[in-house]
N, C-alpha and C positions, 0 to 999 in steps of 0.2 A: 504493499499500499504506500509506503513512504517513497519508493522509487516511482510508482505511478503518479503520486502527488507532485513529485519534482518534474516529471515529464509534462503533466498537465499545466503546471505553473510556467514551465519554459514556453509552452505553446501560447499561454496567456500573455506573457511578456512580449512574445513575437507579434501577436495581434495588436497589443498596445502600441508597440513601436510603429506599426503601420498606421495606426490611428493617429499617433502623434504627428506623423509626417503630414497628415491631413488636418492639422490644427486640433487634433485631439477630439474631434467631433465624430461620433459614430455615424456611419452612413444611414443608420435606421432613422435618424432625425429627418432625413431628406427623402425617406422612402416609406413614410408611414402608411400611405394608402394601400400599398402592395402587402405590407407586413400585417396590417391591422387585424384583419378578419382571421388570420391564422392563429392568433393568440387567444384561444378559448379554453386552454387547459386549466385544471385545478379548480373547477367550479363545483360547489357543494349543491347537489341536487336533493340530498336527504331532507326529510321533514325536520325542521329545526326544533319541533316540540320535544323530540326525544332528548335534547340537550338542556331542557329548561331547568333541570334541578341544579345545574352548576351555579354556585353563587355569583360567578361573574356575569350571569344573565339575570340576576335578581335586581331589578330597577329600584328597589327600595334601599339598597345598600349605597353607601358613599362610593364615589368614583374610585378612590384609591384602594378601597377594600376589594372592589371588583377586579381592578387591575392586578393586585397582589395575588388574588386567587387564580386568575388566568395564568399569570406567569409561573406560579408555583406548580402548575400542571404540565408545563412544557419541559421536554427533555433538552439537553444541551444540544443535541443534533438539530432539534427543531428551532432552537434559539439561533444557532449559528447560521442556518440558511435564511431565517427571517431577517437577520441584520445584514446579510450579504446581498440581498436581492432588492436593491433600491430602485431598480428601473433600468432604462436605457437599452432597448432592443430585446430581442427574443432570449438572449442569454442572461441579461441583466435583471430581468424581473418577469412577472411579478413575484412578490413574496408568496410562496405556495400555500395552498390550503392545508389545514390540519384536520382531516376528516374525523378522527376519533373524538375531537372536541367540538365538531360542527362549526369550525372556523373556516371561512372562505378565503380564496386568494385575495390579495390586495396589491394594487399598483400604486407606487409612491410617486411616480414621475409625470408631473403635469406642469406646463408653463402657463401663467395666467397674467402676463405682464400688462396687457391691454386688450383682453379677450381670451377665448379659449385657444391658446396658441398651439399649433401643430396638430391638434386633434383632428382625426379624419371626421368628415362631415362638417358642414359649415357653421360659422359663428360670426357674430357681429364684430367688426374690426374697428376698434377705437384708435384715436391718435397715439403715436409712439410716446413713451414715457417723458421724454424731454419736452415734447409739446404739451403734455398734461402739466408738467411743472411750470411752463410759461404761462399757464392760466393763473398762477398765483392764487388758486382757489381750493380751499379745503373741500368745499361742496362738490366740485367737479371730480376730485379724486375719489371722494366717498361714493358718488353716484356711479362713476365708471367701474369702480371696484365691485360695487353691489350688483350691477348688471352683469359683470363678468362672472362673479360668483353664482348668480342665478343660472346662467347658461352652462357653466362648468358643472354645477350640481345636477341640473336637469339632464345633461348628457351622461354623466356618471350614473345616475339612476337608471337610465335607459341601457347603458352598457352592462350594468350588473344583471339586469333582467335578461339580457341577451347572452350572458356568459362571456363577455369580452373584457379582457384585462390587459390590453396591449399598452404600450408606451403612450403616454398622454391621454389616457382614459380615466385618470384618477380624480379624486376630490381633494388631493393634497398638492398645493401649489408651490413651485419654486419661484415665488414672486412675493414682494417687489425687489427690484435691484436698487440698493440705496448707497452704492459707492459714490464717492465724491468726484465730480468732474474736475479733476485737478490739472489735466493737460489737454488742450484742444485737439491733439492729434490721436488720442486714444480711440480705437475702433468701436468701443462700446459706450461712448458717451451718450448715444441716443437712448439707451436703456435706463439712464439715470434721472434723477430729479435736479441735476444742476450742481452748482459748486458750493452752495451754502449748507453747512451741517445743520443749522437750526431749521431752515425751511425743509430740507430733506427729511429731517425727523418728523415734522409736522405732517407733511404729505404722506409719509410712510404710515404714521399713526392712523390717518384717515383711510388709507388703502387697506390696512390690516383689518380695521373695524368694519369697513364696507364688505370686504370679501368673506369674512367669517360670519357676518350676520349679527343680529342683536337678540337672538333667542337666549333665554336664561339657562337653558339646559343643553341645547345642541348647537353645533356650528355648522354653517352652510358649506364651507370648504375650510381647509387649514392653510393659513398663510405661511410663507417661508422667506425670510429676509436674507439677501445675499449681496455680495460675496464677502465673507468675514475672514480676513480683514486686511487693511492697508493694501487695497487692490484698486487700480485705476490706471493700468498700463505699466509696461508695455504688453501688447498682444504678441507681436512678432518683430517690432522695430524699436531698438536695435537688437533685442534678444527675445528669446521665447518666454511667454508667461509661465510655461511649465517648469522652468528652472530658475526664474527670476527670484532674487532675494531683495525685498523691500527693506532697506535700512531706514528706520524712522526714529526720530527723537521721542522721548516719552511725552514731551509737551505737544508735538504735532499729533502723535498717536491719540492722546486723550482729548484734544481740543478740536481736531479735524476729522479723524477717521473713525472714532468710536461713538460719538454722540448720537448719530442717527440710529445706530443699532441698539443703543440703550433705550431710545425712545420706542423702537419697534418692540423690544421686549416688554416695556411698560404697557404697550398697547395690547399685549396678549398674544403675540405670534406664537404659533405652535412649533416652529422649527427655524433653524438658521443654518445656512449653507456655508461651510468653510471653503476658502478659496485655494486656487492652484499654488500661489506663490509662497515663498518663505517670508517670515516676518522676523527680521534681525536674526537670520541664520536658521530658524526652525520653521519647517513646513507648517502652514496654517492648520492643516488637518491633524498635525501631531503636536500642536503647540498647547501645552498645558496651561501656561500663563493666560493665553487667549481664551481657551475653551472651558477651563475650570476656574482659575483664579479670578478672572474678570467676569466671564459670562455667567457662571453658576454661582460662585461665592459672593462676588460683589453685587451683581445684578439680580440674583436669586431666580435665574432662568430655570424653568422646570420642563421645558420641551426637549426636542431631540435635535442633534446636529447631524446633518447629512453632508456627505462629501460632494464637492463639485465632480463633474463626470470624469472619472479616471484619476482624481487627485490622490486617492490612496495608493494606486499603483505608482504614481509619480514620486511618492516618498522614496521608492526603490529606484525607479527607472531613470528619472531626471535629477532629482535632488540628491540621490545617493545618500540619504540620511540614514537608511537601514539597507541591509543587503539581502534580506530574505523575508518571506511572508509572515513567518511566525513572529519575528521581532517587530515587524510593521503593525500587524494587527494588535499586538500587545501595547506598542507605543501609542497607537492612535486611540484605542479604547481607554487606556489609562489617562490619556490627555483629555478626554471628554467626548469622543466621537461615538455616535450611536448607529448610523446607517451608512452603508457603502453604496454609492452610485458608481457602479463599474463602467468600464468602456466596452460593454457588451462582449466580454471575454468568457471563455469556458469555465475558468476557475477564479472567481474574485478572491482578493486577498483575505477577506473575512472568513473564507472557508477553511482557514488555518487557525481559527479561534480555539477549537478544542485542543489542538496540538499545543498552542500557547498556554492553555490552562494546565495541561498534562506536564509541561515543562516548567510550571509555576512561574511563568512570566506574566500571568494574568489570573485574576481570581474569579471563580464562578459567581461569587456574591456580587462583584462589581458588574459582570456581564448581565446578570439578572436585573440589576438596577438599570442598566443602560437600555434594556429592551422595553422597560415599563413605559417610557414616554411614547413609544410607537403604538402600543396597544391602548394607552390613555387617549391618543389622538383618534384612533379608530372608534373607541367607545363614544367620544364626544361627537363624532360624525354620525352616530346612531347605529353602527353596525350590529350591536348586540342588544338593541331595544326593539320593541315592536314598531313596525313601520308606521302604524297609525298614530303613534305618539310623537313622531318627528315631523315638524312642518316642512322641513327641507326635503325629506323623502317624498313629499307629494309634488315637488316641482316637476313639471312635464316638458315635453319638447316644444310646446307652445311658447316657452320662454325664449327659445333660440331665434335670433333675428326678428324679434317682435317689433311691432311698430313703435313702441316706446323706446326700445334700444336703438332702433335706426335713427330716431329723432335725436337721442342723446349723442350719438356719434357725430351728427351734424353740429350740434351745439358745442360739443367739446372741441371740435376742430375750429369752429369760429372763434371760440374763446382762447385758443392757443396761438393765433396769428399775432405776430409782433410787427407793428408798422414802424420801420426804422427811418424812413424819409418820406416827406409829403410836401415837396416844394410847391408853393403857390396853391396849396390845398387842392391839388388836382383830384385827389380822392376825397369823397366818393364820386364815382362816375355816374353819369346820367345817360339813359338811352337817347339815341339820336345825337349825342354831343359830338361823336366822330363818325365818319362814314367810311374811311379807309383805314382798316385795322389789320394787323398781322399778329400772329404768335409764333415764336420760334424757340428752339432750345431743347436739349435732351430730356427735360422734365415736363415738357408741354403735354405729352400724351403717353407717358410710360407708367402704366399702373403698377408694375412690379417694383419699380424704384420709389414711387411716391408712398408706398406703405411702410417702408422701412423693414428692419429685421425683427424676428420674433413675432410674426403676424399670424392671426388666425387664417384658416382657409375661408374664403368668402364667396357668397353668391354675387357674381359679377353684375347681376342686374341692379344691385345697389351701388355700384361703383361708378364714380364720376372723376374726371381729370380736369386739369387747368384748361385744356382745349374746350371741354364741354362748357365750362364756366364762361369762357370768352365768346364762344359762339351762341350761348344763351342770350348774351348781351349784344353781340354784333354777329348776326347769322352768316354774313358774307366774309367774315375774317379769313384772311389767307393763313395757311399753315404749311410749314415744311420742316421735316426732320433732317438736320444737316450733320448731326453726329451719328454716324452709322453703327457705332458700338455703344450707343446710349451714353450714360454719364462719364465713363472713362474718356470718351471723346478723343481717342487716339486716331480714329478714322473720320477725319473732318472734311466735309465736302464744302470747301470755301466758296467755290464757284456757285453753289446753290443759294447763297445768302442774298445777293442783290435782287434777283427776280422776286423774292419773297417780301422784302422790306421796301422796295422802291415805290415811290409815290404813295407813301402812307402818311397818315396823321398821328397814329398811335401804334406803338409796337410793344407787345408783352414778350419779355425774354425770360424763359424759365430754366434756371440753372440749378445745379446742386450735386449731391453725392449719391444717395441711395446705397443699397447693399453692395453694388458693384464697386464702390469706392471706400466705404467705411462699414465695418461689421465686426462681429466676433471673430477673433483670429487674424484680423487684418487692420492694422493701424495705417494712418496716412503719414507719409514722410514729412509733410509740411502742411500749412493751412491754405495753400494756393488753390484756386479753382483747378479741377482736374483736366488734364490733357489740353485741348485747344478751347476750353470754354471762355477763357478771358479773351482769346483772339476772336471768338465768335461774337461776343458783346461789342468789341471794338469795331468789327466788321459791320455790325448792325448800325453803330453810330456813324460809320463812314458812308454807309450806302442808303440811309433812310432820310436824307435831306434834313429838314428841321423837325421831323416827327418827334413827339414826345415818347420817352422810353420808360416803361414800368418794369422793374426787375423783381421777379419772383424767385425766391430761394427755397430750396427743399433740402435740408440737411439736418444732421444730428449735432453738429459741431460748428464752431465759428469758421468763416471763410474770409480770405483776404479780398475784400471788396473796397478797399480804401479809395481806389481810383474811381469807382462807381459813385461812392458817397460824395466825392469832390466834384463830380461832373454835373454841370448845369443841364445837360441833356437827359440824364437819368433823373427824372423828376419824382419818382417814387420807388421805394424799396420795401418789400415785405418779406420777412422770414416766416416761412410756413411750416418748418420742421417736416414731419412725415405724417400728414393728416389722415392717411389710410383711405378707406372706401369712400368717405364723404368729402374728398378733396374739392371736387368741382362744385358741389352744392354750397359748401361752406364758403368757398372763395367767391362765388357769385354774390352771396349775401353780404359779405364784408366789402367787396369792391363797390357794391351799389348801396350799401347801408340799408338793406332790405330786412325788415323784421327785427325781433328782439335780439339783443346782444351783438348787433351787426356793426356797431362802432368799435374799432379795434381797442382792446384793453389788455392783450397779452404783454408780458414784460420778459426781458431776457433773463433766464435763470443762470446765466454765466457771462463772464467778461469776454468781449471780442477784442483781441489784441490789434493795435494800430500797425505794428511791425512784427515780423517774425522774430527779430532779435529780442523781443520782449519775453519770449517763452524760454524758461530754463530747460535743461536737458531732460528728456523723458524719464530716464533712470534716477534722477535726483529727486528723492522723496522729501526734501525739505520743503516746507510751504512758503518759505521766503520767496517773494516775487510772484506767487500764485494766488489766484482768485482775488476778488476785490478786497478781501480781508487783509492781505499782505502785499498786494501789488502797489507799487509807488509811482508808476508812470501814468501817462494819459493813454487810455484805451481808445479804440475806434468807437465802440459802444460799451458803456458800463453795465454791470449787473443791475437789473431792475429797470433798465431803460425800455421805453416804448411810448409811441405817440398815439393820439386819439383824434376823432373828428370833432371833438369839443375840448373845452379847457376847464380846469378846476382850480379852486382857490381854498387854501387851508387857513383856518383862523381859530382863535380862542383855545389855545393849547393850555390845558389845565392839569396839573399834577402836584404831587407832594415834593416839596423841595428838600426835605430830609426824610430819610427812612432808616430803620435798623437793618443791619445785615440779616438776611434770611427773609425779610419781608418783600412782598411784591410792590412794584411801583404802579399805582393806579393812575390812569391817564384818560383824559377826555379831549376830543378835538372836533371841530366842526369842518365840514367839507361842502363846498358849494359848487355846483355845475354852473359856470358862468357863461357857457356857450348856448347855442340854439339847437343842439342835438342831444337827445337822451343818450347816456353812455355810462360805462363803468369806470371807476377809478380804483387803482390799487394803492391803498394806504400802506406806506412803508415806514416803519420806525426803527432807527438805528441808535445804538449807544457807543460811546467811545470813552476810554479812561483818560483822565487829564494827566495822570502820572505816566509818562512815556517810558519809564524805566521798567515797568511791569511786563511780564511775558504774556502779553495779550495781543489780539488783533488790533489793527489801527482803527477798525470799524467793525461793528457787529449788528446784523439784522436781529431785532429782538421782538418784532411783531409785524404781521402783514394781514391784510384782509382785502378782498375784492368786493366793491360796493356798487350797486346800481343806483344812479342818481338821475332823475329826470331833469330836463332843462330848467335852469333858474331855481332849482330846489336845493335847500341846505339840509344835510343830515348831520346828526351828532353820533359819534362813536365813543363808547366807554370800553375800556379793556385794561388788561393787566400785563405788565412786562414782568415776567416771573423771575424770582430771585436767582434761579439757576442760570439765567442769561448773564448775570453779574459775577458769576463764579469763574475762576480760572485755575489751571493746574500749575502748582508751584511746589517744588521740593517734595514730590511724591504724594500730594494731596490736593483736594479741591478746597480752595479758600475764597472767601469774599472779604476784601480789604476795605478798611475805612478810607474815605477820601472822596474826591469829586469826580463826577461823570457828566458827560454831555448827552443830551437827548435831542434827536432830530426826527421830526415827523412831517411827512409830505408825500409827494407823488414820485419821488426819485431819491437817489443818494444825495447827501450834502456834498458840496464842494466839486461836483463833477464838471468837467470842462464842456462836454456835449450835453446840453440840458434840454428837458422837455418843458413846454409852457405850463408848468405847475410849480408852485413855490414849496419851500421847505421851511418849517418853523423850527426854532432852536431854543433850548433851555438847558439849565444845569441843575443837578441835584447832588446831594451829599449823603453818603453812607456813613453813619456816625460811629460804627464799631467794626471790628474784624472777628470773623469766625472761620472755623474749619468745619467743612461739611462731611457727613458720612459718605462713604464711597457708594 
């Protein structure tokens, strides 16, 4: 058996090496439709009533007693395979059924980033996460997560009835992604909520609560925050994410990379996914300081930790932290790991668990504790309770792509658009205002690129593109595709540009990235427009006479468009991110100011650099010079920036000028829409410490809210700036120091060079004493 185990393990490592050469993503992720219906094994057909005497099925008992009873009945062999089968392909999952206990199979691997991602059979496609962050709206995050959870759970209910347990058929989500957008070249920026840890934490909290539901007994789906931790590039430039060692100071770790995850834990997430990389020399999935000392001991996390796909194997293969599966499974479980998500290999590392116990490198008691959160999650999903008692078990397929969810997809996309330039108030457009119109560019009519990565399969009848939006407004608009390979635009038909844009009055140019340029496993080498896209825009300018140019951008990360921002011919620029299926409908509404929420109010969730030289090296994990919190230059567009079709004025800032350490700062402010268009304003409040010697950011977002205000109306907002926003990490502990702080409330950052027509109010307050906080 030992020899056979070694042979199987060698085969597993060989398969893993092949996977790593393909960015470590199993091909099953991209071949779900062919694989899906084959995974029907291990379904319990027996009448569940014969197992009703087991205490773990007694609904009158506390959850923990039920879990303890269930786990006490499991053999080590059963525990080993349950913890080894976290999903990813036919070999990776599901966790098999245990017929003797009446326990069915369970699939752990589902992506719920902004819809039921990758699951076969369609689902509503909401805007990519970075666009949702640009809404600066707790409400939108909660609504999108709730709708996603409803569809995921409805499909899960249907899959279970049909005996299907394939990858991405689960009710347990590997979402949200709450890594900090620390470098504009990282390929996965689109999956994040931007660069601010406070805002990321607030949005994560609302996502978790939305997707898990609000029932007092059961959860709709289980959330899973990732990737834990100090993860945010590189993917492949200049080194691989699978071997990268993120060297981070304790201050940056605590104040930038950990806060959003702590907020996620406080929101009640059931799982956390550990990341591929090392953190200060130790692989994240084998890092006891991260997974036990911080996550479990300090934060009191009771859920399970799942590995990123193949991250356990990488402890051996790429990190070379251990050199065999026995030591690896012992190291990872001792560190705090619960569930292995293998790279679809014949023998996952966790199948060496019993060997590790027999060699006394791992204790059976600890293993039994590690499996408990898995079955606790399944219990809270309602697996061991009568179906009639669980409201989420009643959700049916009528939830999927419902009319309500389709409208939410349009609204969310509209709220995500950020108006970066509007020279002469050219927008909103009016029908009949222009008669000779064209639209050009690789993102003008490319559905696959406008949806971004980690997207649901969608009914294309719901899908619209920028071309659809423009032709809804100007039916005779000329169109031509001149980048024959889409957004990489290496195959550029320069000669085709003049006939499209000649003799026009208005030209829409749709540029961007899409999955072809930025995605998981693929960083950008710089922040330039890909291929010949800049040349395309310049050719439009050269060949369109005095036509007005509206630039539409579709990307997950900043692009170098300084030349376009400074051009008088480019009269409007709008960052649209990846709006997914509702791109055209949402774009038409916003371009024409049609219907509710159509005045742009999205704000940038990340800083756009003015020059590439402002970006530190990708592998440098110091936060110095990164994000608005530590950046000291002038950006092209600052964090929180965005224009509107109306203007707002802030007044009557009222707050306590002195508070005790540990108390919240109570604030009130009035906001008036002084324009003639109904619109939303994003209230942004920042704090800064007057003592510049402290190890603190130069500026810190401490509150935000998105508020609908009708023309000439004034609204008052009362809110709290929580004491934790005034804390910082110093000498190994969280402290709030006596001293003065400045408070800024308005529609943008204070002191920014490129401003929006909205004022910022300023005041100061004093903390009268110093305290040390509990971790």
